[in-house]
C-alpha positions in Angstrom: 66.6 48.0 178.3 68.8 50.4 176.4 72.4 50.4 177.4 75.3 52.5 176.2 78.9 51.3 176.8 81.8 53.5 176.0 85.4 52.3 175.5 88.7 53.6 174.2 89.6 56.2 176.8 93.0 56.5 178.4 96.1 58.5 178.9 97.8 60.1 175.9 100.4 62.8 175.4 99.5 66.1 173.8 99.3 65.8 170.0 98.3 62.2 170.2 95.2 60.4 169.2 92.5 58.3 170.7 89.4 56.6 169.3 86.3 56.3 171.5 83.6 53.8 170.7 80.0 53.5 172.1 78.1 50.3 171.7 74.3 50.6 172.1 72.3 47.5 173.1 68.7 47.0 173.7 67.5 49.6 171.1 66.8 47.1 168.4 65.9 48.7 165.1 65.5 52.1 166.7 69.2 52.9 166.8 69.1 54.1 163.2 66.2 56.4 164.2 68.2 57.9 167.0 70.4 61.0 167.1 73.8 60.1 168.7 76.4 62.3 170.3 79.5 62.6 172.4 79.6 65.0 175.4 82.3 65.6 177.9 82.6 67.0 181.4 85.8 68.2 183.0 86.2 68.6 186.7 84.4 71.6 188.0 82.7 72.3 184.7 79.4 71.6 183.1 78.8 68.8 180.6 79.3 70.1 177.1 78.5 68.9 173.6 81.5 67.6 171.6 79.9 66.2 168.5 76.5 65.0 167.4 75.4 62.9 164.4 71.7 62.8 163.5 69.7 59.9 162.2 70.2 61.4 158.8 74.0 61.5 159.5 74.0 65.3 159.7 77.0 66.2 161.9 77.7 69.1 164.2 80.9 69.8 166.1 81.7 72.1 169.0 84.1 74.8 167.8 86.8 73.7 170.1 87.1 70.3 168.3 86.5 71.3 164.7 89.2 69.9 162.4 90.5 67.6 165.2 87.7 65.2 166.0 85.5 63.1 163.7 82.3 61.4 164.7 80.8 58.5 162.8 78.1 55.9 163.2 77.5 52.3 162.1 73.8 51.5 161.9 74.5 47.8 161.4 76.7 47.4 164.4 74.7 50.0 166.5 77.8 51.9 167.4 79.0 55.5 167.3 82.7 56.4 167.3 84.7 59.5 168.0 88.2 59.8 166.4 90.2 62.3 168.4 93.4 63.7 166.9 95.8 66.4 167.9 94.6 66.1 171.4 95.3 68.9 173.9 95.5 69.0 177.7 92.3 70.9 177.8 90.5 67.9 176.1 91.0 66.1 179.4 87.5 65.1 180.6 85.1 62.2 181.1 83.5 61.6 177.7 79.9 60.4 177.5 77.9 58.8 174.8 74.4 60.0 174.3 71.4 58.5 172.4 68.3 60.7 171.8 65.1 59.4 170.4 62.1 61.8 170.6 61.9 62.9 174.3 64.1 60.0 175.5 67.7 60.6 176.5 70.1 57.7 177.3 73.7 58.1 178.6 76.6 55.8 179.0 78.7 55.7 182.2 81.5 57.7 180.6 85.2 57.0 179.7 88.1 59.0 181.1 90.4 60.8 178.6 93.5 62.3 180.0 95.9 64.3 177.9 99.3 65.1 179.4 101.3 68.1 178.4 
């Protein structure tokens, strides 16, 4: 059974940094074939894409994080990370890790990121 476990969330002041990690288990050799991504959902808002990294390591960022966030993956450790710098209060949300392989979508439980002003 595929499981995604996020870690690294917390409370930080505006301008600070956090690093989120997502460990994927149960995917075996298929992790490297998967597209991975980070999404977020703020209270009262829809879930939105933050950053995605394909199986070929092609990367796409939402405009609102370009230049501040960096996504990376480790196909040996089956992990995907999100380095978040220059955080803003509007980055406050629950951040979710996503794994996509073909028509299959898997989500983690999410980790809370709170940025104080």
